[in-house]
C-alpha positions as CSV (number, residue, x, y, z in Angstrom):
1,M,76.1,109.3,114.7
2,A,77.9,106.8,116.5
3,E,78.2,107.4,120.5
4,T,81.2,106.6,122.4
5,P,82.5,108.0,125.7
6,Q,84.8,111.4,125.8
7,R,87.8,111.8,125.8
8,E,89.6,114.4,128.1
9,F,89.7,117.7,126.5
10,K,93.0,119.8,126.8
11,P,92.8,123.1,125.4
12,D,96.1,124.0,127.2
13,V,97.9,121.3,125.1
14,A,98.5,122.1,121.2
15,H,96.5,119.7,119.2
16,N,97.3,119.0,115.6
17,A,93.4,119.4,114.5
18,R,93.8,123.0,116.0
19,V,96.9,123.8,114.9
20,W,96.1,122.7,111.4
21,N,93.3,124.7,111.9
22,Y,94.9,127.7,112.7
23,W,97.3,127.3,109.7
24,L,94.3,127.5,107.5
25,G,92.8,130.6,108.9
26,G,90.5,129.1,111.1
27,K,89.4,130.5,114.5
28,D,88.9,127.0,116.3
29,N,92.0,126.9,117.9
30,F,93.5,128.0,121.4
31,P,96.4,129.9,122.4
32,A,98.8,127.0,123.2
33,D,97.8,126.0,119.5
34,R,98.4,129.4,118.2
35,V,102.0,129.6,120.0
36,V,102.9,126.2,118.9
37,G,101.5,127.0,115.0
38,D,103.5,130.5,114.8
39,Q,106.6,128.9,116.1
40,V,106.7,126.2,113.4
41,R,106.0,128.6,110.6
42,D,108.6,130.9,111.8
43,M,111.1,127.7,111.6
44,F,109.6,126.5,108.4
45,P,107.0,128.8,106.8
46,A,106.0,126.9,103.8
47,I,104.0,124.9,106.1
48,V,101.1,127.2,105.8
49,D,101.3,126.0,101.8
50,V,101.8,122.5,103.0
51,A,97.8,122.9,105.1
52,R,96.5,124.6,101.9
53,A,98.2,122.1,99.2
54,D,96.4,119.3,101.5
55,R,93.0,120.8,101.5
56,E,93.2,121.7,97.9
57,F,94.4,117.8,96.8
58,L,91.2,116.8,99.0
59,G,88.9,118.9,97.0
60,R,90.3,117.5,93.4
61,A,90.4,113.9,94.5
62,V,87.0,113.6,95.7
63,H,85.9,115.7,92.8
64,H,87.2,113.0,90.7
65,L,86.0,110.1,92.7
66,A,82.5,111.2,92.8
67,G,82.4,112.4,89.1
68,E,84.4,110.6,86.7
69,A,85.3,107.6,88.9
70,G,81.5,107.2,89.6
71,M,82.3,106.9,93.6
72,W,79.3,107.5,95.7
73,Q,80.8,106.0,99.5
74,F,83.6,107.8,101.2
75,L,85.1,106.9,104.7
76,D,87.3,110.0,105.7
77,I,89.8,109.1,108.5
78,G,91.2,111.7,110.3
79,T,88.5,114.3,109.5
80,G,89.9,117.1,111.2
81,L,88.3,120.7,112.1
82,P,85.4,121.4,109.2
83,T,86.3,124.2,107.3
84,A,85.4,125.1,103.7
85,D,84.6,122.2,100.9
86,N,84.4,119.3,103.6
87,T,84.5,115.9,101.7
88,H,80.7,115.7,101.7
89,E,80.2,118.9,100.4
90,V,83.0,118.0,97.2
91,A,81.4,114.7,96.9
92,Q,77.7,116.0,96.6
93,R,77.4,118.7,95.0
94,V,78.6,116.3,92.2
95,N,76.4,113.4,93.2
96,P,73.8,114.4,95.8
97,R,73.4,110.5,96.8
98,A,76.7,110.5,98.2
99,R,77.4,108.8,101.5
100,I,80.6,109.8,103.7
101,V,81.6,108.7,107.0
102,Y,83.6,111.2,109.0
103,V,85.9,109.7,111.7
104,D,88.6,111.7,114.3
105,N,89.1,111.0,118.3
106,D,89.4,114.6,118.9
107,P,86.0,116.2,121.2
108,L,86.1,119.5,119.9
109,V,86.5,117.9,116.1
110,L,82.8,115.7,117.2
111,V,80.8,118.9,118.9
112,H,82.3,121.0,115.1
113,A,81.4,117.8,113.2
114,R,77.7,117.1,114.7
115,A,76.8,120.9,114.3
116,L,77.8,121.2,110.6
117,L,78.6,117.9,108.8
118,T,75.1,117.7,107.4
119,G,74.6,116.6,103.7
120,T,71.6,116.2,101.1
121,E,68.7,114.1,101.9
122,E,69.5,112.2,99.1
123,G,72.9,110.9,100.5
124,A,73.8,110.3,104.1
125,T,76.7,112.0,106.4
126,D,77.8,110.3,109.7
127,Y,80.6,110.7,112.8
128,I,82.7,108.2,114.5
129,D,84.6,109.3,117.5
130,A,87.2,106.4,116.8
131,D,91.1,106.2,116.5
132,L,93.0,104.9,113.3
133,D,94.8,102.3,115.4
134,D,91.3,100.8,116.0
135,P,90.4,99.9,112.4
136,D,87.9,97.0,113.4
137,T,86.1,99.3,115.2
138,I,85.8,101.9,112.1
139,L,85.0,99.4,110.1
140,R,82.1,98.0,112.0
141,E,80.8,101.9,112.9
142,A,81.2,102.7,109.6
143,R,79.0,99.9,108.2
144,R,76.1,101.5,109.7
145,T,75.7,104.0,106.5
146,L,78.1,102.8,104.4
147,D,77.6,99.4,102.0
148,F,80.7,97.5,101.9
149,S,79.5,95.3,99.3
150,Q,79.9,98.3,96.7
151,P,83.0,100.2,96.2
152,V,84.4,102.7,99.2
153,V,87.1,105.3,99.2
154,I,89.1,105.0,102.0
155,M,90.6,108.8,102.8
156,L,93.7,108.8,104.8
157,L,94.6,112.5,104.4
158,G,97.7,113.7,107.0
159,V,96.6,110.6,109.0
160,V,98.9,107.9,108.7
161,N,101.6,109.9,110.0
162,F,100.2,109.6,113.6
163,I,100.9,105.9,113.6
164,S,105.1,106.0,114.4
165,D,105.2,102.5,114.0
166,T,105.6,102.2,110.2
167,D,105.2,98.3,110.1
168,E,102.1,98.6,112.4
169,A,100.9,101.8,109.9
170,R,100.7,99.3,106.3
171,R,99.0,96.4,108.8
172,I,96.0,99.3,109.4
173,V,96.2,100.0,105.9
174,K,95.9,97.0,104.5
175,R,93.2,95.7,107.1
176,L,91.1,98.9,105.9
177,L,91.9,97.7,102.1
178,E,91.1,94.5,102.8
179,A,87.3,95.1,104.1
180,V,86.2,96.9,101.2
181,P,85.7,95.2,97.5
182,S,87.5,95.5,93.8
183,G,86.7,99.3,92.5
184,S,87.4,100.6,95.3
185,Y,90.2,103.4,96.1
186,L,92.6,104.5,98.9
187,A,93.3,108.7,98.8
188,L,96.8,109.6,101.0
189,T,98.6,112.5,101.7
190,H,101.4,112.2,103.9
191,P,104.5,114.7,105.4
192,T,107.9,114.0,103.9
193,M,111.6,115.3,104.9
194,D,112.0,114.3,100.9
195,I,111.0,118.2,100.3
196,G,111.6,121.0,102.0
197,G,115.2,120.6,103.8
198,G,116.6,120.7,107.4
199,S,114.3,123.6,108.6
200,N,111.7,121.1,107.9
201,A,113.0,118.4,110.2
202,E,113.9,121.4,113.2
203,A,110.1,122.4,112.6
204,L,109.0,118.5,112.9
205,D,111.5,118.0,116.1
206,F,110.0,121.2,117.8
207,Y,106.1,120.3,117.3
208,N,106.9,116.9,118.1
209,A,108.1,118.0,121.5
210,H,105.5,120.6,122.4
211,A,102.4,119.2,120.8
212,T,100.2,115.7,120.1
213,P,99.9,113.7,118.5
214,Q,103.3,113.2,117.6
215,I,103.8,113.1,113.8
216,T,106.4,110.9,111.7
217,A,107.5,112.0,108.4
218,R,108.3,109.5,105.3
219,G,110.2,109.0,102.3
220,E,108.8,107.9,98.7
221,A,110.3,104.5,99.4
222,E,108.0,103.7,102.4
223,L,105.0,105.4,101.4
224,S,105.2,102.6,98.5
225,G,104.8,100.1,100.5
226,F,101.6,101.0,101.4
227,L,100.5,101.1,97.8
228,D,101.3,97.3,97.0
229,G,98.8,95.9,95.0
230,L,97.2,99.2,93.9
231,E,96.5,100.6,90.8
232,L,98.1,104.3,91.2
233,L,96.0,107.1,89.6
234,E,98.2,109.8,87.0
235,P,100.2,110.9,88.3
236,G,101.0,108.4,91.0
237,L,102.8,109.3,94.4
238,T,103.8,112.9,94.0
239,S,103.9,116.2,96.1
240,C,100.3,116.7,97.0
241,S,100.1,120.3,95.5
242,L,101.2,118.6,92.1
243,W,98.6,115.8,91.8
244,R,96.3,116.7,88.8
245,A,96.8,120.4,89.6
246,E,96.0,123.1,86.8
247,E,99.0,125.4,85.9
248,T,99.0,128.7,87.3
249,P,99.9,132.1,85.0
250,F,103.5,131.3,86.7
251,G,103.6,127.9,85.4
252,P,102.8,124.7,87.9
253,P,102.6,124.8,91.2
254,E,105.6,124.8,93.7
255,P,105.7,121.2,95.4
256,V,105.2,121.1,99.2
257,A,106.4,119.0,101.8
258,Q,103.7,116.6,101.8
259,Y,102.7,113.6,99.2
260,G,99.5,112.5,97.6
261,V,98.5,109.4,96.1
262,V,95.2,108.2,94.8
263,A,95.3,104.5,94.1
264,R,92.2,101.5,92.9
265,K,92.1,98.5,94.7
266,P,91.5,95.9,91.2
């Protein structure tokens, strides 16, 4: 795994990766994370559904890409804390030779990734300690494990929202896509105010005042700009809970305040 200098670890400041872990029922979090997590959940109870739906989207998207789409290389940026059915586990169940590179910038994620994110003998997993706002470092380090002459899945699940400037966020996504060949894919999820109403906005304001990194929600029109020139897989840009989800006995799942999309680079 690539070695970089360790960042300062602040357990007394709520951090997104740990708050998210708390909402998913994990134990890798601290009192500060639980305080913020509880307050946001009180203000916007559906946030737990958002967290779960995002994780389930990961499973469906990776299973399709590693299976039907035949993809065997995944660059998962914004890994978050390991939980059940991580990217390499889903991909390597379908294709044991799949190669996965995880990227995150939280020291606690780094520790857990090193301990838990181990793959099959036929495939490979690696971890890069880097920021999304430094795509050149990500791409340089990822080339140690991935073959960029062959298609790669770029996974940006709940991470582009940490880049507040939309033009800069689009530049970063474009830079990542420019580095991979035709036949590569982008899998993206992103929080939105299009779904959820006023309580969602109030909860986001509270979170941004008490946790790090800050989150920027975006609407359908803004997110469509990240997908220019790509071929969207059905059903296109939609709530991540609805993306190729199976119907329940009570009908389709409820939409959540998080978009999801998978798109192919032609």
